[in-house]
C-alpha positions in Angstrom: -6.3 8.5 -50.7 -3.8 5.7 -50.4 -3.8 3.3 -53.4 -4.4 0.2 -51.3 -7.5 1.8 -49.7 -8.7 2.9 -53.2 -8.1 -0.6 -54.6 -9.8 -2.3 -51.7 -12.8 0.0 -52.1 -12.9 -0.7 -55.8 -13.1 -4.5 -55.2 -15.8 -4.1 -52.6 -18.0 -1.8 -54.8 -17.5 -4.1 -57.8 -18.5 -7.2 -55.7 -21.8 -5.6 -54.6 -22.3 -3.4 -57.7 -22.1 -6.4 -60.1 -24.5 -8.5 -58.0 -27.0 -5.6 -57.7 -26.4 -4.4 -61.3 -25.6 -1.0 -59.8 -23.8 0.8 -62.6 -23.8 4.1 -60.8 -22.0 2.8 -57.7 -19.2 1.5 -60.0 -19.2 4.6 -62.2 -18.6 6.8 -59.1 -15.2 5.1 -58.7 -14.1 6.3 -62.1 -12.4 9.7 -62.8 -14.4 11.9 -65.1 -11.8 11.3 -67.9 -11.0 7.7 -66.8 -10.6 5.0 -69.4 -11.7 1.4 -69.1 -10.8 -1.5 -71.5 -13.2 -4.4 -71.0 -11.1 -6.4 -73.4 -7.5 -5.7 -74.5 -8.4 -5.8 -78.2 -11.6 -3.7 -78.1 -12.2 0.0 -78.1 -11.9 1.6 -74.6 -14.9 3.0 -72.8 -14.0 6.6 -72.2 -15.1 8.7 -69.2 -17.9 8.0 -66.8 -20.4 8.1 -69.7 -18.5 5.4 -71.6 -18.2 3.1 -68.5 -21.9 3.6 -67.7 -23.0 2.6 -71.2 -20.7 -0.5 -71.1 -22.1 -1.5 -67.7 -25.7 -1.0 -68.6 -25.3 -3.1 -71.7 -23.5 -5.8 -69.8 -26.0 -5.9 -67.0 -28.9 -6.0 -69.5 -27.6 -9.2 -71.0 -27.6 -11.0 -67.6 -30.7 -13.1 -66.8 -29.9 -13.3 -63.1 -27.5 -11.4 -60.8 -23.8 -12.3 -61.1 -22.0 -13.6 -58.1 -18.4 -12.3 -58.1 -15.5 -12.5 -55.7 -12.3 -10.5 -55.8 -8.9 -11.4 -54.3 -7.1 -8.8 -52.1 -5.6 -6.3 -54.5 -1.9 -6.2 -55.1 -0.6 -2.7 -55.1 2.6 -1.0 -56.4 2.9 2.8 -56.6 -0.3 4.2 -58.1 -1.3 0.9 -59.6 -3.1 -2.1 -58.4 -4.2 -5.5 -59.8 -7.3 -7.3 -58.6 -8.1 -10.9 -59.6 -11.7 -11.9 -59.8 -14.0 -14.9 -60.4 -17.6 -14.4 -61.5 -20.5 -16.8 -61.9 -22.9 -15.3 -64.6 -26.0 -16.5 -66.3 -27.2 -15.4 -69.7 -29.9 -16.5 -72.2 -27.3 -18.9 -73.6 -26.7 -20.4 -70.2 -24.2 -20.1 -67.3 -20.7 -18.9 -67.6 -17.7 -18.5 -65.3 -15.4 -15.6 -65.8 -11.9 -15.7 -64.3 -9.9 -12.5 -64.7 -7.7 -9.7 -63.5 -8.2 -6.0 -63.7 -5.2 -3.7 -63.8 -6.0 -0.3 -62.2 -4.3 3.1 -62.0 -5.6 5.7 -59.5 -5.4 9.4 -59.2 -4.6 11.2 -55.9 -8.3 11.2 -55.0 -8.5 7.4 -55.3 -10.5 7.5 -58.6 -9.7 5.1 -61.4 -8.0 6.9 -64.3 -7.2 3.7 -66.2 -8.5 0.1 -65.9 -7.8 -2.9 -68.1 -9.6 -6.3 -67.9 -8.0 -9.5 -68.9 -10.3 -12.5 -68.6 -11.1 -16.0 -69.6 -14.6 -17.3 -70.0 -15.8 -21.0 -69.7 -19.2 -22.5 -70.1 -21.0 -23.6 -66.8 -20.4 -22.5 -63.3 -17.1 -23.5 -61.8 -17.1 -23.1 -58.0 -15.1 -20.2 -56.4 -11.5 -21.3 -55.9 -8.8 -20.4 -53.4 -11.2 -20.2 -50.4 -12.9 -17.2 -51.9 
């Protein structure tokens, strides 16, 4: 699978998967031994089981579905970067997450490595950039 196609599929699945809290749809995009860092200073979530656990915990803390938008991925070689903006709500109130995920894919188009870099601010800040 071409990396651009894999990255575009990843952004589309994350957009709907996050809103629907569909961990399995997102996990299916991960290679069996893929690694995901939800924060650069935390421990990675290893394999599909690790990603699934992370997603289930994250979704359980949401009190309403998150609305997320992703920019068109930028691709170079086997890697891609996808910027995102998410409007979330938790018991503590609404939050806006702005971030970018760095992705590396295998030949089948599955994620072998993903790293999130994000900034969180209280409240809901409208989607920017015509998203």
